[in-house]
C-alpha positions as CSV (number, residue, x, y, z in Angstrom):
1,M,45.4,79.9,5.0
2,C,44.6,76.4,6.3
3,V,46.4,73.6,4.6
4,R,45.1,70.2,5.3
5,G,46.3,68.5,2.1
6,L,49.6,67.0,1.2
7,P,52.7,69.0,2.3
8,A,55.1,70.2,-0.3
9,P,57.6,67.6,-1.5
10,G,60.9,67.7,0.4
11,R,59.3,69.2,3.5
12,A,60.3,67.4,6.8
13,L,57.4,65.8,8.5
14,P,56.1,67.8,11.5
15,S,56.0,65.5,14.5
16,R,57.1,67.8,17.4
17,A,54.8,66.4,20.0
18,L,55.3,62.8,19.1
19,R,57.8,60.4,20.5
20,G,58.4,57.4,18.1
21,R,61.1,55.4,16.4
22,G,62.7,56.4,13.2
23,R,64.0,59.6,11.7
24,R,62.3,62.3,9.7
25,R,62.2,61.8,6.0
26,P,61.2,64.2,3.2
27,V,57.7,63.7,2.0
28,S,58.8,62.9,-1.5
29,S,60.6,59.8,-0.3
30,L,57.4,58.4,1.2
31,L,55.2,58.8,-1.9
32,P,54.4,55.8,-4.0
33,V,56.4,55.7,-7.3
34,A,53.2,56.4,-9.3
35,S,52.5,59.4,-7.2
36,R,56.0,60.8,-7.6
37,R,55.6,60.8,-11.3
38,R,52.7,63.1,-11.0
39,S,52.6,66.4,-9.2
40,G,53.5,65.9,-5.6
41,R,51.3,68.8,-4.5
42,Q,47.6,69.2,-4.8
43,P,46.2,72.2,-6.8
44,A,45.7,75.1,-4.5
45,G,41.9,75.0,-5.0
46,Q,41.8,71.4,-3.8
47,R,44.0,71.4,-0.7
48,G,42.3,70.7,2.6
49,R,38.9,69.9,1.1
50,G,38.1,66.7,2.9
51,W,38.7,64.1,5.5
52,A,41.3,61.4,5.6
53,R,39.0,58.5,4.6
54,R,39.1,54.8,4.6
55,G,36.2,52.6,3.7
56,G,34.7,49.8,5.6
57,R,35.2,48.6,9.1
58,D,38.8,47.6,8.6
59,G,39.7,50.9,6.9
60,S,41.5,49.1,4.1
61,S,40.5,51.0,1.0
62,G,42.4,54.2,0.0
63,P,42.0,57.1,-2.3
64,R,40.3,56.5,-5.7
65,S,42.7,56.7,-8.6
66,S,42.9,55.4,-12.1
67,D,46.6,54.5,-11.7
68,P,46.8,50.7,-11.6
69,S,50.0,50.6,-9.5
70,A,48.3,52.8,-6.9
71,K,45.4,50.3,-6.7
72,R,47.9,47.5,-6.2
73,L,49.4,49.4,-3.3
74,R,46.0,49.7,-1.7
75,R,44.9,46.2,-2.2
76,V,48.1,44.5,-0.9
77,P,49.6,47.0,1.6
78,E,52.8,45.6,3.0
79,R,53.7,46.4,6.6
80,G,55.9,49.4,6.5
81,S,54.9,50.5,3.0
82,P,53.7,54.1,2.6
83,R,49.9,54.5,2.2
84,Q,48.6,57.8,0.9
85,A,45.4,58.9,2.8
86,H,43.0,61.0,0.8
87,A,43.4,64.7,1.7
88,G,45.2,63.6,4.9
89,R,48.7,64.0,6.3
90,L,51.7,62.0,5.3
91,G,53.7,60.5,8.1
92,R,56.5,58.2,8.8
93,R,56.6,54.6,7.6
94,V,55.1,52.1,10.0
95,S,57.8,50.2,11.8
96,P,57.9,46.6,10.8
97,A,58.4,45.7,14.5
98,A,55.0,47.3,15.4
99,P,52.1,45.0,14.4
100,A,49.4,47.5,15.3
101,L,48.8,50.4,12.9
102,G,47.7,53.0,15.3
103,R,44.2,51.7,16.0
104,S,42.7,48.7,17.6
105,S,43.3,45.7,15.4
106,R,40.7,43.0,15.7
107,W,43.2,40.3,15.0
108,K,45.4,41.5,17.8
109,I,43.0,40.7,20.7
110,P,42.8,36.9,20.2
111,V,46.6,36.8,19.4
112,L,47.5,38.6,22.5
113,S,45.1,36.7,24.7
114,A,46.5,33.4,23.4
115,K,50.1,34.4,23.6
116,Y,49.7,36.1,27.0
117,P,46.9,34.3,29.0
118,E,47.7,36.4,32.0
119,I,46.0,39.3,30.3
120,K,42.7,37.6,30.8
121,S,43.2,37.8,34.5
122,L,43.1,41.6,34.3
123,M,39.6,41.5,32.9
124,K,37.8,42.2,36.1
125,P,36.3,45.2,37.9
126,D,38.3,47.5,40.1
127,P,36.7,47.9,43.5
128,N,39.1,50.7,44.5
129,L,37.5,52.8,41.8
130,I,34.3,53.1,44.0
131,W,36.2,54.5,47.0
132,I,38.2,56.9,44.8
133,I,35.1,58.3,43.2
134,I,33.4,58.7,46.6
135,M,36.4,60.6,47.9
136,M,36.4,62.9,44.8
137,V,32.7,63.7,45.2
138,L,33.2,64.6,48.9
139,T,36.3,66.7,48.1
140,Q,34.2,68.8,45.6
141,L,31.4,69.2,48.2
142,A,34.0,70.5,50.6
143,A,35.3,72.9,47.9
144,F,31.7,74.1,47.3
145,Y,31.5,75.1,50.9
146,I,34.9,76.8,51.0
147,V,34.3,79.0,48.0
148,K,30.8,80.3,49.0
149,D,32.3,83.3,50.9
150,L,35.4,84.0,48.7
151,D,35.8,86.9,46.3
152,W,34.8,86.2,42.7
153,K,38.4,86.3,41.5
154,W,39.3,83.5,43.9
155,V,36.2,81.5,42.9
156,I,37.3,81.5,39.3
157,F,41.0,80.9,40.2
158,G,40.0,77.9,42.3
159,A,37.7,76.6,39.6
160,Y,40.6,76.5,37.1
161,A,43.5,75.6,39.4
162,F,41.7,72.9,41.5
163,G,38.1,72.2,40.5
164,S,38.9,71.7,36.9
165,C,41.3,68.9,37.6
166,I,38.7,67.2,39.9
167,N,35.9,67.6,37.4
168,H,37.9,66.5,34.4
169,S,39.1,63.5,36.3
170,M,35.5,62.8,37.2
171,T,34.5,62.7,33.6
172,L,37.2,60.0,33.1
173,A,35.9,58.1,36.1
174,I,32.5,58.1,34.4
175,H,34.4,56.7,31.3
176,E,35.6,53.9,33.5
177,I,32.1,53.3,34.9
178,A,30.7,53.3,31.3
179,H,32.9,50.2,30.8
180,N,31.4,48.7,34.0
181,A,34.8,48.9,35.7
182,A,33.3,49.7,39.1
183,F,30.9,46.8,39.7
184,G,31.5,44.5,36.7
185,N,29.3,43.5,33.8
186,C,27.1,41.3,36.0
187,K,25.9,44.4,37.8
188,A,25.5,46.7,34.9
189,M,22.7,48.8,36.5
190,W,24.7,49.3,39.6
191,N,27.3,51.0,37.3
192,R,24.6,53.2,35.8
193,W,23.4,54.4,39.2
194,F,26.9,55.0,40.4
195,G,27.7,56.9,37.3
196,M,24.8,59.3,38.1
197,F,26.3,59.8,41.6
198,A,29.8,60.5,40.1
199,N,28.1,63.0,37.7
200,L,26.8,65.2,40.5
201,P,29.9,67.5,41.0
202,I,30.2,68.1,37.3
203,G,26.9,70.1,37.3
204,I,25.7,68.9,33.8
205,P,23.9,65.6,33.2
206,Y,26.3,63.5,31.3
207,S,26.9,60.0,32.5
208,I,24.1,58.0,30.8
209,S,24.3,59.7,27.4
210,F,28.1,59.4,27.4
211,K,27.8,55.6,27.9
212,R,25.5,55.2,24.9
213,Y,27.7,57.2,22.5
214,H,31.0,55.9,23.8
215,M,30.1,52.3,23.1
216,D,29.5,53.3,19.5
217,H,32.9,54.9,19.4
218,H,34.5,51.6,20.4
219,R,32.5,49.5,18.0
220,Y,32.6,51.8,15.0
221,L,35.7,54.0,15.4
222,G,35.6,56.9,13.0
223,A,32.3,55.7,11.4
224,D,30.7,58.6,9.5
225,G,27.4,59.6,11.2
226,V,27.9,57.2,14.1
227,D,31.1,58.1,16.0
228,V,30.3,61.5,17.5
229,D,33.9,61.9,18.5
230,I,34.5,63.0,14.9
231,P,34.3,66.8,14.4
232,T,31.6,68.0,12.0
233,N,32.3,69.3,8.6
234,F,31.7,72.8,9.8
235,E,34.4,72.4,12.5
236,G,36.9,71.1,10.0
237,W,36.1,73.9,7.5
238,F,36.0,76.9,9.9
239,F,38.6,76.1,12.6
240,C,41.6,76.0,10.3
241,T,43.8,78.9,11.4
242,A,45.9,79.0,14.6
243,F,43.6,81.5,16.3
244,R,40.4,79.6,15.3
245,K,41.9,76.3,16.4
246,F,42.7,78.0,19.8
247,I,39.1,79.1,20.1
248,W,38.0,75.5,19.1
249,V,40.1,74.1,22.0
250,I,38.5,76.5,24.5
251,L,35.0,75.5,23.3
252,Q,35.6,71.8,23.1
253,P,33.1,71.0,25.9
254,L,30.3,72.8,24.0
255,F,31.1,70.9,20.8
256,Y,31.2,67.6,22.6
257,A,27.8,68.4,24.2
258,F,25.9,69.5,21.1
259,R,27.7,67.5,18.3
260,P,25.6,64.3,19.0
261,L,22.4,66.2,18.3
262,F,23.5,66.9,14.8
263,I,25.5,63.8,13.9
264,N,23.7,60.9,15.6
265,P,20.6,62.0,17.6
266,K,19.1,59.2,19.7
267,P,15.8,58.8,21.4
268,I,15.8,59.8,25.1
269,T,15.8,56.9,27.5
270,Y,14.3,56.8,31.0
271,L,17.8,56.6,32.5
272,E,18.7,59.9,30.8
273,V,15.6,61.5,32.3
274,I,16.5,60.3,35.8
275,N,20.1,61.5,35.3
276,T,18.8,64.9,34.3
277,M,16.3,65.2,37.1
278,A,18.9,64.1,39.7
279,Q,21.5,66.6,38.4
280,V,19.1,69.5,38.2
281,T,17.9,68.8,41.7
282,F,21.5,68.6,43.0
283,D,22.3,72.0,41.3
284,I,19.2,73.6,42.9
285,L,20.2,72.3,46.3
286,I,23.8,73.7,45.9
287,Y,22.4,77.1,44.9
288,Y,19.8,77.1,47.8
289,F,22.2,76.1,50.6
290,L,25.5,77.4,49.4
291,G,24.7,80.2,47.0
292,I,25.5,81.4,43.5
293,K,29.3,81.3,44.0
294,S,29.4,77.6,44.7
295,L,27.2,76.9,41.7
296,V,29.4,79.0,39.4
297,Y,32.5,77.3,40.8
298,M,31.0,73.9,39.9
299,L,30.0,74.8,36.4
300,A,33.2,76.8,35.7
301,A,35.3,74.0,36.9
302,S,33.7,71.7,34.3
303,L,33.8,74.2,31.4
304,L,37.4,75.3,32.1
305,G,38.7,71.8,32.8
306,L,37.3,70.4,29.6
307,G,38.5,73.3,27.5
308,L,42.0,75.0,27.5
309,H,43.5,72.8,30.2
310,P,46.5,70.4,30.2
311,I,44.4,67.4,30.8
312,S,42.3,68.3,27.7
313,G,45.2,67.4,25.5
314,H,43.9,63.8,25.6
315,F,41.0,64.7,23.4
316,I,43.3,65.5,20.6
317,A,46.1,63.1,21.4
318,E,43.9,60.0,21.3
319,H,42.9,59.8,17.6
320,Y,44.2,62.9,15.6
321,M,46.5,61.7,12.9
322,F,49.8,63.5,13.7
323,L,51.4,60.6,11.8
324,K,49.9,59.0,8.7
325,G,49.0,55.4,9.2
326,H,48.6,55.8,13.0
327,E,45.0,56.5,14.1
328,T,45.3,55.9,17.8
329,Y,48.0,57.0,20.1
330,S,49.0,56.4,23.7
331,Y,50.3,58.9,26.3
332,Y,52.7,57.7,29.0
333,G,53.2,60.9,31.0
334,P,52.4,61.7,34.6
335,L,48.9,63.0,34.1
336,N,47.8,59.4,33.8
337,L,47.7,59.5,37.6
338,L,44.8,62.0,37.5
339,T,43.0,60.4,34.6
340,F,42.6,56.7,35.4
341,N,45.3,55.9,32.8
342,V,43.2,57.1,29.9
343,G,46.5,57.9,28.2
344,Y,47.1,54.2,27.6
345,H,44.7,54.5,24.7
346,N,46.0,51.8,22.3
347,E,45.8,49.4,25.2
348,H,42.3,50.6,26.1
349,H,40.9,50.2,22.6
350,D,42.4,46.7,22.4
351,F,41.0,45.6,25.8
352,P,38.2,48.0,26.7
353,N,37.0,45.6,29.5
354,I,40.3,46.0,31.4
355,P,40.1,48.8,34.0
356,G,42.5,51.7,33.6
357,K,44.4,50.7,36.7
358,S,45.6,47.6,34.9
359,L,46.4,49.0,31.5
360,P,50.1,49.7,32.3
361,L,50.3,45.9,33.0
362,V,49.0,45.2,29.5
363,R,51.7,47.3,28.0
364,K,54.3,45.6,30.2
365,I,53.1,42.1,29.4
366,A,52.9,42.7,25.6
367,A,55.7,45.2,25.3
368,E,56.7,43.9,21.8
369,Y,53.3,45.1,20.6
370,Y,53.2,48.5,22.2
371,D,56.7,49.8,22.8
372,N,57.4,50.4,19.1
373,L,54.2,52.4,18.5
374,P,54.6,56.2,18.5
375,H,53.3,57.8,21.6
376,Y,53.2,61.1,23.5
377,N,54.9,62.3,26.7
378,S,53.2,65.7,27.0
379,W,49.6,66.6,26.5
380,I,50.5,70.3,26.7
381,K,52.8,69.9,23.7
382,V,50.0,68.1,21.8
383,L,47.8,71.2,22.3
384,Y,50.5,73.5,21.2
385,D,51.3,71.6,18.1
386,F,47.6,71.3,17.2
387,V,47.1,75.0,17.4
388,M,50.4,76.1,15.7
389,D,50.8,73.4,13.0
390,D,48.9,74.5,9.9
391,T,48.8,71.0,8.6
392,I,46.7,69.8,11.6
393,S,43.1,70.7,12.2
394,P,39.8,69.1,13.1
395,Y,39.9,67.5,9.7
396,S,42.9,65.4,10.8
397,R,40.8,62.4,11.8
398,M,40.2,59.1,9.9
399,K,36.5,59.0,8.8
400,R,35.0,55.8,7.5
401,H,31.9,55.0,5.5
402,Q,30.4,52.1,7.5
403,K,29.4,49.0,5.6
404,G,26.9,46.4,6.7
405,E,24.4,46.4,9.5
406,M,25.3,48.3,12.7
407,V,24.1,47.6,16.3
408,L,24.0,50.9,18.1
409,E,23.4,51.6,21.8
């Protein structure tokens, strides 16, 4: 049975993958007084029936209740006070020393920029990114040539052991290009064309569409019907056991590919048409000159690398609520070397126009804002905990009902 509601009172909080300050506390000690007077456990028929929700852009509103004291808790939440998310997980109290509450805080950007003016000097393109991507594309072209005469077992082995790392890393290079980190904002179209070039060894047209949806993810994090990074209701309902979550992790690239068509379909642009035509042409040329094994190697490297793979832990580590009150998490492990520092995710959401190369400097400069936030040191452990912990599922995301007018890509 999949339990996504409140854990039983007295149960220690599961936080095996997380590295943060503080000690474990029983859940009953974190509940508001008004909640402790009532039943500390949801009725069996109501557990795991919904998302952790917060209304509005700032995510300030909480669960609806007729209890006046609970309303006062939501209206004036003190830093470090427990907040009960509707049908979500309970976690540790927020440390008073950590101003950020697990997601990009809009007040934090001007505060940090004013307090640490050297951060502004990091807001510039990274020219080394261009040469790194060119070398990665050439490396995969060499791999396509090498595998064309190998046995099938070695083709698949090479696709998982080597090609998957390159292709997953390339998707994160495209993430950097989507933020115009290659040529800068003044040459936006140069970034779009270069993104199509970086897309070639992946085998699936991806670059232009990713940029459109990813900008919405930054502007409206967790917005219902806008942020396609949020799993669908079907995913949250069906993939709720350890085995099903394991299958969900394997099929992640397919869900990421088709989810936008159901949640937030957008009209096709001419750049997407060019991206698709260029990619299909490249795939045909690979098949014509190098054969079917090279084509299978390319596609398998992408599917395996974005599925059950150590690097894929960042999909779950970034925004799944392993701790209540913290929506965004950073990862400070060695795989950042292969992923353009995408693990520095709190820093990235605070300053999306700073290239990944410079995000460790942001953490170093503003250590008082980031060092006290809970973070990960192992993406493999994140994947293991996600599959094995029955209180974590695709429902463990903060979903918001957006208010006001939105400007979408």
